[in-house]
N, C-alpha and C positions, 0 to 999 in steps of 0.2 A: 739042396743044402738048407737046413733049417736054422733060422736065426736063434741065438741063445736068448734066455729070459732076462739077462741083465748085462750091463756094459762090461763088467770085469770078466764074467764068464766068456763073453764074446771075444775079448782080447786074448784071453788064455787059449781058447779054442783055435784061434787064428795064429797062435805062436808069437803074439806081440807083447805078451806080459808073462814073465816068469814067476814073479812073486810080488806081493803088495803088502803095505803096512797093515798091521792088525786094525780092524775096524773100517777098512776101506769099503767093504761091502755095504755097510750101514750108510756111509756118506753118499755113495753112488746109487742107493736105493731110490732116492728122489731126485728130480731134476736139479742140477747145479749149473752155475756159470763158471766156465774155465777159460783160461787164455793160452794162446800159443804165440810165443814171441820169436821173432827172427830179426837178423840184421841184414842190411842191404849192401854189404861189402862185396858180395859176388855180383857178377855182371847180370845174372839171371837166376831164376829158380833152378835147382839141380837135384839130383837124386838124394842128396842129403836132407832135403826138405820133405821128401816123400813120406817118411814115417809120421811126422807131425801132422801132415795133411790127412793121411789115412786114419789116424787115431781121432782127429777132429771130426771126420765124416762119420765114423762109427759112433762117436759120442752123440752127435746130432740125431742119429737114428733112434737113440734111446731117450730123446727129449732134453738132452743137456744143451746149454746155450754157449756158443763160442764167442770169444773176443779175440780178434787177430791183432796183435801188437807189432807194428813195424814203426820204429821210432828213429828219427835222425840222430839223436844222441847215442843210441846203441850203435848205429852205423858209423858214426864218427870215431867212437872208441874202438869198435871192432873187437877182435879177440886179444885181450890184454896179456895172455899168457906169454911168458918169455920176454916181456917188455920191462924196461927199468923206469 
């Protein structure tokens, strides 16, 4: 299995990216810092966190730098959908 030449091609090849905003190739052509945020309302990590972790690992292989954001404020609010 040969690694692709750039981050977006790698994600497309693995079926993790269907389409991207025009110009995304130019942005990801050089190393960038990105963040992955999650909330701690679940008792533990679960399969729903897997995609974010996989994309983060792939990005790091191409020299991009991750920031993992886990904040108590996000956890206290949780998912506000459906709340009044």
